[in-house]
All heavy atoms as an XYZ file, in Angstrom:
875
protein
N       0.846     -1.170      0.000
C       0.000      0.000      0.000
C       0.891      1.231      0.000
O       1.821      1.320      0.774
C      -0.875      0.025      1.243
C      -1.884     -1.067      1.315
S      -2.869     -0.882      2.825
C      -4.230     -1.895      2.368
N       0.610      2.183     -0.869
C       1.386      3.415     -0.923
C       0.638      4.513     -0.193
O      -0.571      4.624     -0.276
C       1.616      3.837     -2.368
C       2.571      2.931     -3.091
C       2.892      3.479     -4.438
C       3.919      2.602     -5.115
N       4.352      3.146     -6.380
N       1.395      5.346      0.518
C       0.807      6.426      1.283
C       1.432      7.739      0.869
O       2.637      7.854      0.820
C       1.038      6.215      2.784
C       0.702      4.830      3.230
C       1.650      4.016      3.802
C      -0.570      4.322      3.033
C       1.336      2.730      4.193
C      -0.888      3.045      3.425
C       0.067      2.257      4.008
O      -0.253      0.987      4.396
N       0.609      8.706      0.582
C       1.114     10.014      0.208
C       0.315     11.090      0.921
O      -0.300     11.933      0.307
C       1.039     10.195     -1.304
C       1.925      9.212     -2.047
C       1.893      9.413     -3.536
O       1.496     10.488     -4.001
O       2.272      8.480     -4.241
N       0.310     11.053      2.232
C      -0.420     12.025      3.020
C       0.563     12.949      3.718
O       1.397     12.496      4.483
C      -1.281     11.311      4.066
O      -1.873     12.232      4.926
N       0.498     14.252      3.413
C       1.413     15.172      4.088
C       1.073     15.280      5.572
O      -0.078     15.237      5.960
C       1.175     16.501      3.372
C      -0.199     16.393      2.809
C      -0.421     14.928      2.522
N       2.097     15.426      6.384
C       1.916     15.558      7.827
C       2.134     17.012      8.206
O       3.201     17.566      7.941
C       2.934     14.699      8.593
C       2.829     13.253      8.167
C       2.731     14.833     10.087
C       3.953     12.406      8.698
N       1.124     17.638      8.818
C       1.356     19.010      9.265
C       2.364     19.024     10.408
O       2.361     18.137     11.250
C      -0.019     19.467      9.749
C      -0.786     18.222     10.009
C      -0.196     17.156      9.129
N       3.242     20.024     10.418
C       4.255     20.091     11.468
C       3.615     20.225     12.845
O       4.012     19.564     13.780
C       5.209     21.246     11.210
C       6.256     21.392     12.304
C       7.503     21.987     11.791
C       8.521     22.249     12.851
N       8.966     21.132     13.626
N       2.621     21.076     12.953
C       1.921     21.271     14.221
C       0.479     20.823     14.055
O      -0.315     21.519     13.440
C       1.972     22.742     14.642
C       3.391     23.204     14.930
O       4.105     22.466     15.622
O       3.766     24.288     14.455
N       0.167     19.662     14.587
C      -1.179     19.127     14.482
C      -2.112     19.956     15.370
O      -1.814     20.157     16.545
C      -1.194     17.659     14.923
C      -2.542     16.996     14.767
S      -2.534     15.266     15.334
C      -1.402     14.525     14.183
N      -3.230     20.426     14.824
C      -4.185     21.159     15.648
C      -4.710     20.277     16.786
O      -4.895     19.069     16.618
C      -5.306     21.521     14.673
C      -4.674     21.445     13.313
C      -3.633     20.377     13.419
N      -4.958     20.896     17.912
C      -5.404     20.184     19.100
C      -6.671     19.369     18.842
O      -6.774     18.222     19.271
C      -5.634     21.183     20.242
C      -5.885     20.596     21.612
C      -4.707     19.755     22.077
C      -6.152     21.714     22.614
N      -7.618     19.928     18.100
C      -8.871     19.206     17.862
C      -8.669     17.976     16.974
O      -9.341     16.969     17.155
C      -9.955     20.126     17.278
C      -9.640     20.742     15.932
C      -8.828     22.030     16.003
O      -8.398     22.451     17.095
O      -8.588     22.614     14.927
N      -7.717     18.035     16.065
C      -7.406     16.874     15.228
C      -6.756     15.792     16.080
O      -7.105     14.616     15.996
C      -6.485     17.263     14.050
C      -7.147     18.301     13.157
C      -6.057     16.035     13.268
C      -8.357     17.816     12.413
N      -5.788     16.182     16.894
C      -5.123     15.220     17.781
C      -6.135     14.581     18.723
O      -6.116     13.370     18.925
C      -4.013     15.904     18.572
N      -7.035     15.382     19.285
C      -8.045     14.847     20.202
C      -8.931     13.828     19.499
O      -9.258     12.777     20.069
C      -8.888     15.986     20.771
N      -9.285     14.101     18.265
C     -10.116     13.174     17.493
C      -9.389     11.846     17.254
O      -9.973     10.771     17.375
C     -10.493     13.821     16.161
O     -11.178     12.913     15.349
N      -8.109     11.924     16.923
C      -7.326     10.712     16.690
C      -7.136      9.919     17.982
O      -7.258      8.694     17.987
C      -5.979     11.066     16.057
C      -6.117     11.585     14.636
C      -4.786     11.943     14.043
C      -4.926     12.574     12.679
N      -5.486     11.719     11.663
N      -6.862     10.619     19.068
C      -6.731      9.924     20.349
C      -8.057      9.310     20.776
O      -8.088      8.218     21.342
C      -6.195     10.862     21.435
C      -4.708     11.038     21.393
C      -4.160     12.273     21.091
C      -3.854      9.971     21.641
C      -2.787     12.445     21.049
C      -2.483     10.132     21.602
C      -1.945     11.372     21.300
N      -9.157      9.983     20.498
C     -10.482      9.441     20.838
C     -10.721      8.129     20.105
O     -11.313      7.191     20.661
C     -11.574     10.452     20.512
N     -10.250      8.039     18.870
C     -10.407      6.798     18.103
C      -9.652      5.647     18.756
O     -10.012      4.483     18.575
C      -9.923      6.996     16.666
N      -8.638      5.957     19.532
C      -7.859      4.929     20.219
C      -8.394      4.638     21.615
O      -7.795      3.870     22.358
C      -6.392      5.353     20.302
C      -5.696      5.478     18.956
C      -4.312      6.056     19.128
C      -5.652      4.141     18.246
N      -9.532      5.231     21.949
C     -10.086      5.115     23.294
C     -10.800      3.806     23.565
O     -11.701      3.760     24.399
N     -10.421      2.768     22.901
C     -10.995      1.444     23.089
C      -9.851      0.437     23.082
O      -8.971      0.507     22.233
C     -11.971      1.141     21.940
O     -12.115     -0.244     21.733
N      -9.876     -0.494     24.025
C      -8.825     -1.523     24.048
C      -8.791     -2.292     22.739
O      -7.711     -2.610     22.228
C      -9.064     -2.498     25.202
C      -8.736     -1.933     26.561
C      -8.956     -2.949     27.666
O      -8.670     -4.144     27.461
O      -9.412     -2.532     28.737
N      -9.961     -2.600     22.185
C      -9.994     -3.364     20.939
C      -9.412     -2.562     19.779
O      -8.644     -3.104     18.980
C     -11.411     -3.820     20.624
C     -11.888     -4.930     21.535
C     -13.266     -5.429     21.158
O     -14.117     -4.684     20.679
N     -13.487     -6.711     21.389
N      -9.749     -1.274     19.671
C      -9.188     -0.472     18.578
C      -7.688     -0.310     18.741
O      -6.940     -0.371     17.761
C      -9.884      0.886     18.491
C     -11.252      0.794     17.856
C     -11.812      2.137     17.481
N     -12.123      2.977     18.610
C     -13.260      2.944     19.284
N     -14.205      2.082     18.958
N     -13.464      3.777     20.281
N      -7.229     -0.112     19.952
C      -5.792     -0.002     20.188
C      -5.099     -1.318     19.828
O      -4.026     -1.326     19.223
C      -5.521      0.383     21.635
C      -4.098      0.772     21.988
C      -3.579      1.897     21.102
C      -4.024      1.174     23.449
N      -5.716     -2.421     20.160
C      -5.184     -3.740     19.810
C      -5.116     -3.917     18.293
O      -4.128     -4.431     17.756
C      -6.055     -4.826     20.441
O      -5.669     -6.097     20.002
N      -6.150     -3.486     17.603
C      -6.183     -3.580     16.137
C      -5.070     -2.730     15.535
O      -4.314     -3.203     14.677
C      -7.569     -3.155     15.600
C      -7.538     -2.923     14.096
C      -8.624     -4.208     15.950
N      -4.940     -1.480     15.985
C      -3.894     -0.619     15.432
C      -2.509     -1.175     15.735
O      -1.635     -1.190     14.864
C      -4.016      0.809     15.972
C      -3.001      1.791     15.393
C      -3.171      1.929     13.884
C      -3.114      3.132     16.071
N      -2.327     -1.673     16.922
C      -1.024     -2.251     17.290
C      -0.685     -3.445     16.399
O       0.449     -3.582     15.936
C      -1.044     -2.659     18.751
C       0.289     -3.124     19.253
C       0.218     -3.394     20.728
N       1.530     -3.676     21.245
C       1.760     -4.339     22.348
N       0.758     -4.750     23.095
N       2.975     -4.577     22.758
N      -1.655     -4.300     16.151
C      -1.429     -5.453     15.269
C      -1.088     -5.000     13.861
O      -0.229     -5.599     13.200
C      -2.658     -6.355     15.261
N      -1.723     -3.938     13.395
C      -1.432     -3.427     12.054
C      -0.042     -2.808     11.992
O       0.675     -2.986     11.008
C      -2.493     -2.416     11.628
C      -3.862     -3.022     11.353
C      -4.892     -1.931     11.114
C      -3.810     -3.986     10.185
N       0.357     -2.099     13.020
C       1.705     -1.528     13.066
C       2.728     -2.659     13.047
O       3.725     -2.608     12.323
C       1.881     -0.623     14.306
C       3.348     -0.279     14.537
C       1.049      0.648     14.163
N       2.470     -3.701     13.822
C       3.383     -4.851     13.873
C       3.464     -5.587     12.538
O       4.483     -6.184     12.220
C       2.957     -5.814     14.965
C       3.159     -5.263     16.375
C       2.612     -6.225     17.420
N       3.180     -7.552     17.274
C       4.153     -8.053     18.026
N       4.651     -7.334     19.008
N       4.605     -9.272     17.836
N       2.399     -5.545     11.754
C       2.360     -6.304     10.499
C       3.162     -5.665      9.381
O       3.418     -6.296      8.368
C       0.915     -6.509     10.045
O       0.363     -5.301      9.580
N       3.548     -4.418      9.543
C       4.354     -3.764      8.523
C       3.521     -3.007      7.513
O       2.293     -3.055      7.521
N       4.192     -2.298      6.609
C       3.502     -1.398      5.681
C       2.625     -2.085      4.643
O       1.733     -1.460      4.087
C       4.636     -0.621      5.008
C       5.844     -1.442      5.220
C       5.636     -2.221      6.486
N       2.844     -3.357      4.371
C       2.001     -4.028      3.380
C       0.657     -4.439      3.951
O      -0.261     -4.767      3.209
C       2.722     -5.244      2.803
O       2.992     -6.176      3.826
N       0.516     -4.390      5.278
C      -0.766     -4.713      5.898
C      -1.033     -6.205      5.950
O      -0.182     -7.019      5.596
N      -2.220     -6.540      6.409
C      -2.644     -7.935      6.499
C      -4.115     -8.023      6.145
O      -4.825     -7.018      6.113
C      -2.401     -8.528      7.907
C      -3.102     -7.694      8.985
C      -0.935     -8.647      8.201
C      -2.988     -8.277     10.383
N      -4.555     -9.222      5.870
C      -5.961     -9.411      5.536
C      -6.829     -9.207      6.775
O      -6.363     -9.337      7.914
C      -6.195    -10.813      4.972
O      -6.062    -11.776      6.005
N      -8.074     -8.918      6.542
C      -9.014     -8.724      7.639
C      -9.120    -10.005      8.471
O      -9.168     -9.959      9.698
C     -10.397     -8.298      7.106
C     -10.294     -6.975      6.344
C     -11.420     -8.199      8.231
C      -9.801     -5.805      7.155
N      -9.107    -11.156      7.804
C      -9.176    -12.433      8.516
C      -7.989    -12.639      9.444
O      -8.139    -13.049     10.590
N      -6.791    -12.343      8.931
C      -5.584    -12.477      9.748
C      -5.596    -11.469     10.893
O      -5.190    -11.792     12.012
C      -4.331    -12.288      8.891
N      -6.090    -10.281     10.619
C      -6.177     -9.258     11.662
C      -7.122     -9.715     12.774
O      -6.805     -9.596     13.956
C      -6.663     -7.935     11.064
C      -6.817     -6.756     12.019
C      -5.500     -6.439     12.711
C      -7.343     -5.552     11.260
N      -8.254    -10.285     12.395
C      -9.195    -10.805     13.384
C      -8.587    -11.921     14.214
O      -8.767    -11.981     15.432
N      -7.843    -12.806     13.553
C      -7.211    -13.916     14.268
C      -6.157    -13.416     15.257
O      -6.038    -13.940     16.364
C      -6.579    -14.886     13.274
N      -5.406    -12.392     14.864
C      -4.350    -11.862     15.742
C      -4.901    -11.098     16.935
O      -4.282    -11.070     17.991
C      -3.422    -10.938     14.961
C      -2.535    -11.675     14.000
C      -1.571    -10.738     13.332
N      -0.888    -11.449     12.263
C       0.059    -10.917     11.515
N       0.439     -9.671     11.726
N       0.622    -11.610     10.569
N      -6.049    -10.462     16.746
C      -6.578     -9.594     17.806
C      -7.728    -10.209     18.583
O      -8.061     -9.723     19.664
C      -7.068     -8.261     17.222
O      -8.128     -8.519     16.292
C      -5.938     -7.506     16.544
N      -8.348    -11.236     18.016
C      -9.528    -11.809     18.654
C     -10.780    -10.978     18.422
O     -11.826    -11.246     18.998
N     -10.670     -9.959     17.577
C     -11.812     -9.109     17.222
C     -12.230     -9.506     15.810
O     -11.423     -9.440     14.887
C     -11.430     -7.611     17.259
C     -12.632     -6.747     16.935
C     -10.829     -7.241     18.604
N     -13.451     -9.939     15.641
C     -13.867    -10.450     14.336
C     -15.212     -9.868     13.913
O     -15.884     -9.190     14.675
C     -13.970    -11.985     14.351
O     -14.914    -12.367     15.355
C     -12.631    -12.630     14.638
N     -15.584    -10.195     12.678
C     -16.907     -9.875     12.153
C     -17.241     -8.403     12.158
O     -16.406     -7.541     11.879
N     -18.495     -8.129     12.484
C     -18.976     -6.748     12.439
C     -18.288     -5.861     13.474
O     -18.152     -4.657     13.265
C     -20.495     -6.706     12.620
O     -20.853     -7.218     13.881
N     -17.821     -6.439     14.568
C     -17.108     -5.653     15.574
C     -15.790     -5.138     14.997
O     -15.442     -3.967     15.160
C     -16.845     -6.484     16.844
O     -18.095     -6.937     17.352
C     -16.129     -5.674     17.906
N     -15.063     -6.012     14.292
C     -13.812     -5.598     13.662
C     -14.082     -4.544     12.592
O     -13.377     -3.534     12.507
C     -13.081     -6.798     13.064
C     -11.748     -6.505     12.366
C     -10.778     -5.796     13.304
C     -11.148     -7.793     11.831
N     -15.111     -4.750     11.799
C     -15.478     -3.788     10.765
C     -15.774     -2.427     11.386
O     -15.334     -1.390     10.881
C     -16.701     -4.295      9.980
O     -16.370     -5.552      9.378
C     -17.117     -3.317      8.901
N     -16.506     -2.425     12.476
C     -16.837     -1.188     13.187
C     -15.563     -0.472     13.653
O     -15.400      0.736     13.433
C     -17.740     -1.511     14.379
C     -17.911     -0.393     15.339
N     -18.700      0.709     15.082
C     -17.382     -0.193     16.576
C     -18.652      1.531     16.114
N     -17.873      1.006     17.034
N     -14.662     -1.200     14.277
C     -13.431     -0.591     14.782
C     -12.546     -0.087     13.643
O     -11.955      0.994     13.741
C     -12.669     -1.567     15.674
C     -13.345     -1.826     16.981
N     -13.852     -0.825     17.773
C     -13.596     -2.984     17.640
C     -14.391     -1.350     18.874
N     -14.250     -2.667     18.800
N     -12.468     -0.845     12.553
C     -11.675     -0.402     11.406
C     -12.265      0.862     10.797
O     -11.519      1.747     10.352
C     -11.573     -1.507     10.353
C     -10.576     -2.615     10.676
C     -10.714     -3.760      9.694
C      -9.155     -2.066     10.682
N     -13.572      0.965     10.768
C     -14.222      2.160     10.231
C     -13.828      3.392     11.059
O     -13.498      4.442     10.506
C     -15.742      1.996     10.232
C     -16.473      3.146      9.558
C     -17.984      2.965      9.512
N     -18.363      1.670      8.952
C     -19.046      0.734      9.632
N     -19.434      0.935     10.871
N     -19.361     -0.413      9.050
N     -13.836      3.262     12.370
C     -13.474      4.380     13.243
C     -11.999      4.751     13.057
O     -11.653      5.933     12.935
C     -13.788      4.042     14.716
C     -15.305      3.979     14.907
C     -13.150      5.059     15.665
C     -15.747      3.434     16.244
N     -11.128      3.757     13.022
C      -9.697      4.020     12.852
C      -9.394      4.606     11.475
O      -8.526      5.478     11.341
C      -8.895      2.737     13.081
C      -8.877      2.225     14.525
C      -8.306      0.816     14.585
C      -8.105      3.179     15.429
N     -10.102      4.137     10.469
C      -9.925      4.660      9.119
C     -10.403      6.108      9.047
O      -9.728      6.972      8.477
C     -10.672      3.786      8.094
O     -10.151      2.455      8.163
C     -10.499      4.317      6.679
N     -11.556      6.389      9.633
C     -12.085      7.754      9.648
C     -11.129      8.711     10.364
O     -10.989      9.873      9.974
C     -13.466      7.779     10.315
C     -14.125      9.110     10.236
N     -14.050     10.029     11.250
C     -14.855      9.687      9.252
C     -14.709     11.116     10.905
N     -15.210     10.940      9.694
N     -10.448      8.219     11.391
C      -9.482      9.037     12.128
C      -8.165      9.182     11.365
O      -7.279      9.924     11.786
C      -9.219      8.434     13.502
N      -8.019      8.460     10.254
C      -6.807      8.551      9.452
C      -5.665      7.685      9.942
O      -4.537      7.823      9.492
N      -5.947      6.759     10.860
C      -4.890      5.929     11.438
C      -4.721      4.588     10.734
O      -3.732      3.895     10.959
C      -5.168      5.709     12.926
C      -5.200      6.986     13.766
C      -5.692      6.690     15.174
C      -3.827      7.634     13.797
N      -5.687      4.216      9.908
C      -5.667      2.934      9.205
C      -6.086      3.169      7.760
O      -6.916      4.032      7.480
C      -6.630      1.925      9.876
C      -6.857      0.689      9.018
C      -6.102      1.520     11.243
N      -5.504      2.395      6.858
C      -5.891      2.423      5.448
C      -6.349      1.027      5.041
O      -5.798      0.035      5.502
C      -4.712      2.848      4.598
C      -4.294      4.269      4.900
C      -3.683      4.917      3.684
N      -3.552      6.330      3.883
C      -2.712      6.923      4.718
N      -1.941      6.203      5.479
N      -2.651      8.223      4.817
N      -7.345      0.983      4.178
C      -7.836     -0.296      3.670
C      -7.887     -0.241      2.156
O      -8.133      0.819      1.587
C      -9.240     -0.574      4.193
C      -9.325     -0.707      5.691
C     -10.732     -1.046      6.130
O     -11.193     -2.142      5.901
N     -11.396     -0.086      6.750
N      -7.674     -1.388      1.523
C      -7.826     -1.474      0.074
C      -8.126     -2.909     -0.309
O      -7.720     -3.844      0.380
C      -6.598     -0.960     -0.657
C      -5.383     -1.865     -0.584
C      -4.204     -1.317     -1.374
O      -3.986     -0.101     -1.366
O      -3.513     -2.140     -1.985
N      -8.838     -3.046     -1.402
C      -9.125     -4.379     -1.917
C      -7.946     -4.829     -2.759
O      -7.359     -4.057     -3.497
C     -10.395     -4.372     -2.760
C     -11.635     -4.214     -1.950
C     -12.861     -4.434     -2.797
C     -14.081     -4.308     -1.897
N     -15.299     -4.684     -2.584
N      -7.619     -6.086     -2.621
C      -6.595     -6.697     -3.455
C      -7.220     -7.933     -4.064
O      -7.753     -8.779     -3.351
C      -5.369     -7.053     -2.640
C      -4.622     -5.843     -2.143
C      -3.351     -6.211     -1.406
O      -3.135     -7.366     -1.055
N      -2.508     -5.232     -1.166
N      -7.152     -8.027     -5.353
C      -7.823     -9.141     -6.003
C      -9.319     -8.909     -6.025
O      -9.790     -7.787     -6.041
N     -10.067     -9.995     -5.997
C     -11.517     -9.868     -6.068
C     -12.150     -9.495     -4.743
O     -13.075     -8.711     -4.695
C     -12.134    -11.171     -6.572
C     -11.849    -11.399     -8.032
C     -12.706    -12.468     -8.644
N     -12.581    -13.746     -7.947
C     -13.526    -14.661     -7.941
N     -14.641    -14.460     -8.574
N     -13.338    -15.783     -7.300
N     -11.702    -10.082     -3.669
C     -12.416     -9.803     -2.428
C     -11.536     -9.714     -1.185
O     -12.035     -9.476     -0.110
C     -13.488    -10.872     -2.197
O     -12.880    -12.131     -2.075
N     -10.245     -9.924     -1.325
C      -9.378     -9.871     -0.150
C      -9.156     -8.411      0.213
O      -8.638     -7.636     -0.575
C      -8.027    -10.567     -0.405
C      -8.261    -12.022     -0.765
C      -7.124    -10.439      0.812
C      -7.016    -12.735     -1.250
N      -9.536     -8.054      1.396
C      -9.338     -6.689      1.844
C      -8.173     -6.676      2.822
O      -8.146     -7.421      3.779
C     -10.609     -6.131      2.513
C     -11.765     -6.139      1.500
C     -10.357     -4.734      3.050
C     -13.087     -5.748      2.089
N      -7.216     -5.828      2.546
C      -6.058     -5.695      3.427
C      -6.147     -4.388      4.186
O      -6.719     -3.419      3.711
C      -4.764     -5.725      2.621
S      -4.414     -7.351      1.936
N      -5.577     -4.384      5.350
C      -5.537     -3.176      6.161
C      -4.100     -2.931      6.588
O      -3.348     -3.875      6.798
C      -6.432     -3.337      7.395
N      -3.742     -1.678      6.687
C      -2.403     -1.307      7.134
C      -2.497     -0.044      7.968
O      -3.375      0.790      7.749
C      -1.476     -1.083      5.938
N      -1.595      0.082      8.889
C      -1.521      1.301      9.683
C      -1.085      2.443      8.783
O      -0.284      2.264      7.875
C      -0.530      1.120     10.825
N      -1.624      3.611      9.016
C      -1.187      4.823      8.325
C      -0.009      5.361      9.136
O      -0.165      6.204     10.007
C      -2.327      5.824      8.243
N       1.166      4.812      8.858
C       2.343      5.081      9.682
C       2.628      6.564      9.868
O       2.984      7.004     10.954
C       3.573      4.381      9.110
C       3.537      2.907      9.324
C       3.072      2.058      8.335
C       3.927      2.360     10.535
C       3.008      0.691      8.545
C       3.870      1.003     10.753
C       3.411      0.169      9.746
O       3.341     -1.173      9.965
N       2.482      7.350      8.794
C       2.780      8.772      8.919
C       1.816      9.462      9.882
O       2.200     10.392     10.594
C       2.774      9.460      7.542
C       1.400      9.591      6.898
C       0.865      8.316      6.271
O       1.594      7.311      6.194
O      -0.309      8.328      5.863
N       0.585      8.994      9.951
C      -0.386      9.576     10.878
C      -0.106      9.132     12.312
O      -0.231      9.921     13.256
C      -1.811      9.209     10.471
C      -2.234      9.790      9.136
C      -2.306     11.306      9.132
O      -2.523     11.910     10.201
O      -2.143     11.893      8.050
N       0.254      7.874     12.479
C       0.608      7.371     13.809
C       1.846      8.112     14.313
O       1.916      8.528     15.474
C       0.826      5.837     13.789
C       1.355      5.339     15.124
C      -0.464      5.118     13.413
N       2.806      8.327     13.423
C       4.016      9.069     13.774
C       3.675     10.508     14.137
O       4.194     11.044     15.121
C       5.022      9.046     12.609
C       6.314      9.773     12.898
C       7.162      9.068     13.939
O       7.185      7.852     13.998
N       7.848      9.832     14.746
N       2.812     11.132     13.365
C       2.421     12.514     13.651
C       1.738     12.618     15.004
O       1.954     13.577     15.749
C       1.507     13.047     12.551
N       0.920     11.627     15.342
C       0.242     11.631     16.632
C       1.246     11.477     17.771
O       1.155     12.152     18.793
C      -0.805     10.512     16.665
C      -1.836     10.564     17.768
C      -2.586     11.882     17.776
C      -2.810      9.405     17.618
N       2.220     10.625     17.570
C       3.280     10.457     18.559
C       4.080     11.749     18.720
O       4.373     12.185     19.833
C       4.198      9.314     18.133
O       5.298      9.215     18.980
N       4.415     12.368     17.597
C       5.174     13.614     17.641
C       4.378     14.725     18.308
O       4.953     15.604     18.938
C       5.605     14.019     16.236
C       6.700     13.130     15.703
C       7.058     13.425     14.257
O       6.525     14.389     13.668
O       7.870     12.663     13.717
N       3.054     14.694     18.184
C       2.216     15.684     18.848
C       2.501     15.688     20.348
O       2.534     16.739     20.979
C       0.731     15.381     18.590
C      -0.206     16.252     19.372
C      -0.535     17.514     18.917
C      -0.745     15.812     20.567
C      -1.394     18.338     19.640
C      -1.604     16.619     21.294
C      -1.929     17.883     20.832
N       2.721     14.502     20.905
C       2.974     14.391     22.337
C       4.376     14.817     22.744
O       4.568     15.426     23.782
C       2.741     12.954     22.810
C       1.314     12.460     22.799
C       1.279     10.994     23.206
C       0.451     13.285     23.729
N       5.366     14.486     21.937
C       6.749     14.706     22.367
C       7.430     15.933     21.765
O       8.504     16.311     22.210
C       7.618     13.448     22.102
C       7.113     12.284     22.914
C       7.693     13.123     20.642
N       6.815     16.571     20.799
C       7.420     17.723     20.147
C       7.766     18.833     21.132
O       8.811     19.460     21.030
C       6.489     18.247     19.044
O       6.652     17.411     17.919
C       6.780     19.663     18.648
N       6.915     19.081     22.059
C       7.138     20.154     23.014
C       7.727     19.650     24.333
O       7.696     20.362     25.335
C       5.818     20.883     23.284
C       5.249     21.574     22.064
C       6.078     22.764     21.646
O       6.565     23.506     22.485
N       6.257     22.923     20.350
N       8.268     18.456     24.332
C       8.811     17.864     25.548
C       9.775     18.818     26.240
O      10.703     19.333     25.622
C       9.527     16.552     25.224
S      10.315     15.796     26.653
N       9.532     19.043     27.502
C      10.406     19.818     28.379
C      10.488     21.304     28.029
O      11.347     22.008     28.558
C      11.812     19.220     28.413
S      11.830     17.461     28.794
N       9.613     21.797     27.151
C       9.679     23.195     26.719
C       9.482     24.163     27.881
O      10.030     25.264     27.851
C       8.639     23.458     25.630
N       8.714     23.788     28.874
C       8.453     24.666     30.014
C       9.199     24.217     31.272
O       8.897     24.668     32.373
C       6.950     24.722     30.304
C       6.176     25.316     29.152
O       6.740     26.141     28.421
O       5.001     24.947     28.979
N      10.155     23.355     31.110
C      10.877     22.780     32.244
C      12.118     23.607     32.539
O      13.038     23.679     31.719
C      11.261     21.335     31.908
S      12.276     20.538     33.144
N      12.123     24.214     33.703
C      13.314     24.953     34.108
C      14.414     23.945     34.431
O      14.179     22.922     35.045
C      13.016     25.808     35.330
C      12.081     26.960     35.022
C      11.867     27.852     36.213
O      12.794     28.020     37.027
O      10.751     28.374     36.313
N      15.629     24.230     34.011
C      16.738     23.334     34.281
C      16.848     22.192     33.286
O      17.688     21.325     33.432
N      15.998     22.194     32.264
C      16.061     21.131     31.262
C      16.867     21.567     30.048
O      16.911     20.851     29.068
C      14.652     20.724     30.815
S      13.729     19.892     32.104
N      17.486     22.717     30.106
C      18.226     23.223     28.944
C      19.426     22.360     28.595
O      19.938     22.420     27.482
C      18.662     24.659     29.190
O      19.530     24.724     30.302
N      19.851     21.512     29.526
C      20.986     20.636     29.208
C      20.578     19.507     28.267
O      21.403     18.759     27.785
C      21.623     20.048     30.475
C      20.714     19.125     31.270
C      19.847     19.853     32.301
O      19.798     21.092     32.310
O      19.224     19.161     33.107
N      19.280     19.415     27.973
C      18.775     18.410     27.033
C      17.977     19.094     25.934
O      16.782     18.888     25.795
C      17.900     17.367     27.750
C      18.634     16.621     28.817
N      19.575     15.686     28.521
C      18.552     16.698     30.160
C      20.057     15.201     29.657
N      19.456     15.799     30.666
N      18.615     19.931     25.099
C      17.879     20.704     24.089
C      17.226     19.825     23.029
O      16.308     20.262     22.363
C      18.953     21.615     23.485
C      20.240     20.914     23.744
C      20.046     20.178     25.045
N      17.671     18.604     22.867
C      17.072     17.718     21.865
C      15.660     17.307     22.253
O      14.926     16.752     21.455
C      17.937     16.467     21.632
C      17.939     15.470     22.788
C      18.895     15.811     23.944
O      19.551     16.866     23.909
O      18.971     15.011     24.880
N      15.246     17.585     23.470
C      13.933     17.173     23.955
C      12.846     18.216     23.748
O      11.723     17.990     24.120
C      14.002     16.821     25.442
C      14.716     15.540     25.682
N      14.902     15.050     26.937
C      15.316     14.655     24.848
C      15.582     13.913     26.867
N      15.844     13.668     25.616
N      13.200     19.366     23.203
C      12.148     20.371     22.969
C      12.522     21.275     21.813
O      13.660     21.334     21.381
C      11.853     21.186     24.228
C      13.031     21.909     24.799
N      13.446     23.127     24.317
C      13.873     21.594     25.812
C      14.492     23.536     25.019
N      14.776     22.627     25.912
N      11.496     21.951     21.318
C      11.692     22.827     20.162
C      12.215     24.197     20.536
O      12.786     24.886     19.729
C      10.360     23.037     19.415
C       9.979     21.810     18.612
O      10.843     20.970     18.323
O       8.810     21.719     18.282
N      11.952     24.647     21.727
C      12.299     26.017     21.987
C      13.034     26.186     23.217
O      13.702     27.000     23.614
């Protein structure tokens, strides 16, 4: 699966909140984690269900939420095999949202300038 989604340097708070809200379920977090572990080519829905224990309409529901949040991509391959993959650039952007400003307001943290932007 090819991904060409630009990542904004500073993710707006409401966008980040929406993406984090999509992860507000143990099952969705489990699904995303399994997809991240599977690599950029993704895995079939059946294999994803087997790895996570989430199957059928429940898995479809969770994938829809994660896809809407931009954290998962799906595509058909062949006639009916649907593969899913983590949207790595979006997962990375969400992670960076948390650590980009690390220690920015910490007095005495200047000895670790790599931990903050300013």
